[in-house]
N, C-alpha and C positions, 0 to 999 in steps of 0.2 A: 587801054584803059580796063577792058575785062580782065585780060590776061595777069595784070598786075595785082589785083584784087583775089583771083585765083590762087596766085602764088602767097599771098599774104596768109588767105585761110589754110592753105597747104602748110605753111609754116607755123602758123598758131596750134594747129591740130597735133603736130609734133610735138612741139611744145609742152602740152597738156598731156600728152602721153608720156613724156619722160618724166614729168615731174610726179606723176602717178608712182612710177616703177621705183624713184627714188625712196618715195614714202613708204612703199611695202618693204624694200630692202632693210629701211631703218628700223621699222617695227619689229621685222623678222631677225634683226640682230639682237634688238631689246631683249625679245623673248628666248633668244638662244643664251643670252647671257645671264637671263634670270634662272632659267632652266639648269645651266652649270653651276651658279651659286648655291642653288638649293641643293643639287647632287653633292657640291663640296662639303657643304653643312651636314648634309646627312650622313656623308662618310666621316665626318668628324666627331660625331655623336653617337653614332651606332655602335662602336665597339663598346664604349663606357656603359649604354644599356644593357647590353647583352650580354656582357661580361658577368662572371659568376661573383655573387655577394661574399666577401671574406666573412669568416665567424666575428661575431661579435663579442670580444671578451667579456663586457659587461651582463651577457645574459648566463643567467644559473644554469647549469646543466645537471637534471635530475636524475638520480639511478632509478631503477625500476622498484628498488627495495622503498625508497622515498616516496615514490608516486604511490604504492601500496598503502604506506602511513597516511599519507594525505587524504587518500580514498576512505580508508578506515576511519580518521578523525571525523571526517564529515559525516560519514554514516552513523557515528557515535551520537555527534551532536543534532543531527535528524531525529535521532530515536530518543533524546533526552528531551525534546522539545515538550511543554506541558500541553500536549493535544487536547486532554480534556478540560483542562483549564482556560484555554483561548475559546474551545466552543462554549464553556459556560460564560465567558465574557462576552462572546457574539449574542448570544441568547438573550443576556441581561440588556445587553444594548438595545436589543429588537423590542425586548419589553419597555424600556424607558424612553424609547422612541414612539411607540405606540401609546405609552400613557401621556407623552408630551402632547401627542395629537390630541388626545381626548381632552386634554387641560384646555387647549387652544379651542376646541368645539364649544366651549362652554361659554356662552355669550356674557358680556359685559353687563349687560343688565340683568340677567339672571344673577352673577354674583354680588351685585349691588342689593338684590333682594334679599339676597342669603345674610348677607353682612349688616342689612337693617334689622332684619329678624333676629339675629344671634345680639346684636347691641342692645334691641330691646328689652331681650331674656335679661341680658346683664344689668339693665337698669333698673330692673324689677327689685333685685338686691339691694340696691342701695349703695349709697359712699361706704359702709363698714363692711362689703362682702370681704371675707378673705379670698384667697388665691385658689384655696381646696373650694370653696363654694363656687368659685367662678367656673374652675374647670368642670366642678359636678355639674353645674347648671349648662354650659356649652355640650357635654358630653349627652345629658338628658335631652336637649333640643335634637341633637344627632340621632339620637336612638328613636324620638317620636316621630321625627321627619321622615326617616329610613320607614320606619313601620307605616306611616300614613301613605307614602308614595307606592309601597308594594301593595297596598289595600287599594289603591285609588284605581278607578276604572280610566278608559281611553278617554272618557270627557273630562277627565281632570276634577277629581273630587278634592284636591287638597286645598289648602287654604292660603297659598302662595299666589293664587291667579296664574297658574302655567298652562301652557297649551300642551297638547300628549308629546310630542316632540321634546319640550323643556322638561316634562316629567321624567321621561325616558333618561335624557341626560345626565339629571340633577339626582337621579336614582342610582345610575352606574357611577357617579363623582361620589356620591356620598357612603356607596358600599365600596369601592375599591380605590379611591381617591382620596380618603378625607383628609388624611394630612397635607396631601399638596394641595386641596382645596382651601385649607386653612391657612395656608402659605400665600395662596394668590388672593385672598380677601384681607389679608395681611393681620390674622388673628393669631397671637401669641402669647400665651400663659404662662410664665415662668413657674419653673419646680420650687414647691415651698419645701424648704428646708429647716429642718428641726434639729437643733445641736442640744444633745443631752450631755451634761457635766457628771461624769460618775467620779465621786469623791470615793476613792476605797480606802482612803486613812482612818485605822480607827479613832474612836472620839477621844479617848484620853492621851494620845501620841502627840508628844511636843511637835511645835513647828520647827522646820530645820533652819538652822541658824544661816545668815548670809555671810558669804565669804568676803572680808576685807581684803583688798590689794595690799600688798606692802607687810612690814614687820609687825609682829601683835603690838597693840597698844598696853601702855603700863596700866596698872590699877587707878595711878593719879590723874589720867585721862578723863576717866567717866564718861565714855563714850557711849553714846545712844545714837541709835540709826535712825534715819527719818526723823530728825529732829532739826529745828532751826531755831536758835536762841535770839533774843534782840540783845542790844547793847550799844555803846557807844564804840566806833570803829577804832582801834588802836593800831591796826595796820591794814591798808586798803587791800580787799582780796583780789580786785582785779588786775592789780601788778604784782601780786605775792601768790606764785605758785610753790607747791611742794609736791614731790614724788608719791607720797602717802598720806594717810591721815593720821599715823603715827610721826611723822617729820612735822605736820601741821601742830600737831599738840607739843611736840619738843619746840619749835619755835614760840609756842605761847609761854612756855616753861621757861626758856632762855630770856625773852623779852621782860618778864617779870622780875627775872634777878637782875638784871642790868638797868632796868629804868631808875631813872634819878628822882629825887625827890621833887613833888609837885607833878610829874609824870603820871599818864595813865599806865596802869599796870595790866597787863593780860590777865584775864580770868576764864575768858570764855574763847573756845575755836570752833569756827564753823567750818568745813570741808567740803567739797563737791567731788562725790567718788566716780559718779557716772560719766562716762567716755561721751556723751550724746550732752553732755552741758544739764545745767540745773536752772530750774525754775524760780523767777522771783517776780514780785509785781513790781518791780522798778522798771525804769526804760532800758539798762544794761543786759547786754546778753552773757551770761556767766558760764563760763566753760569749764571743763574737766580741770582739776587739779587747784581748783581757786583755795585760798586759805586765808579766812578772815580771821584776824585777831580783834578781840572785843572785850571790854570792861563792862562791869553792871554790879554795882553794889548787891541787888536785889535781881538775881537773873531772872528773866520771865521768857515763858516760849512763845515765839511767833506761831510755829505750826510744829505738829507734831504726828506721824502715823499717815493720815491721809487728809487730804483737804475734803473740807465739808461740802455737801451739793449745791448750798447757797452760794459758797463764795465760787465754785466751778462755775454756777450760772453767772455770778457776774464777771468771773476772768473766764474766758470760754478757751483761752489757751494752756490753763492750769492742768496740769495731770492728776491722776487719781492719788498716787502716792507722793508723800514730800519726799523728794530726792536727796535732801541735805543729811550730813551728819555732823554731829557737834557733840560738845562736852563742854563741864564746868568743870574746872580745875579746883581741886580739894585743896584747901590751905594747910 
């Protein structure tokens, strides 16, 4: 019995040893295959990586002369740079940055005190103060306040109840940044523009005649510029346009000739020569080249030369000068 057990143990030990040897052989074979695969892969890729690169036809090859020209152009461009201008701009940027910091240093409460003080000075002028008076009052306040701040002691003797630090900041702002301070507090007074009308025309020189488009009018038309005659409508002008005043007058003459007994005969023509249309108190829009044919036994003017101020007050859209031209046909 003991001998059988010993034989079994001996057989089991040899089986374990055999299994370990097969495993080692398998691992070794796999490693060998892996190394061989790596070597083959390296041999396939190595010639391509170490082969000399062929010249690229797209790369431009410059000659020495061309390279010298490029270098010369670069040198000329550097010499042409506005160095002084760039330096001046940088200095201005530093100044603006510094002034911007100073503007931010001024407390909001101090700006409000300044604005209230200036507003009070402007209110003293009343509602009828002109722009020049307002500007003079503000500049006067500026000069007085700056003088007061310069003469103030460290205990602050100004009438704005400021601390010594606020006095220092306000003095610097009024002295160097007055216009910026005006912008900060929202103070802007427009320039007062005075228009002077120069009339160089001699007193006895006649006025220049206005040019009327189209052919000249016959004396029979009795054309009058800037006039509008009243009368019964023979031809409605809204649908009756003519190229010129002469054509409008001729239309009136022609209608009077062909009018039948009992019909109205035209003896007044009214024409709109303005490209922008002509004003009328009625509800219609009167356009360029309107030609009204009218009849009146006793022709009477509606308007002549200019509309009166009282009329323009009652009719705000009325222009100053009467835009129509018209005439009464002579018999």
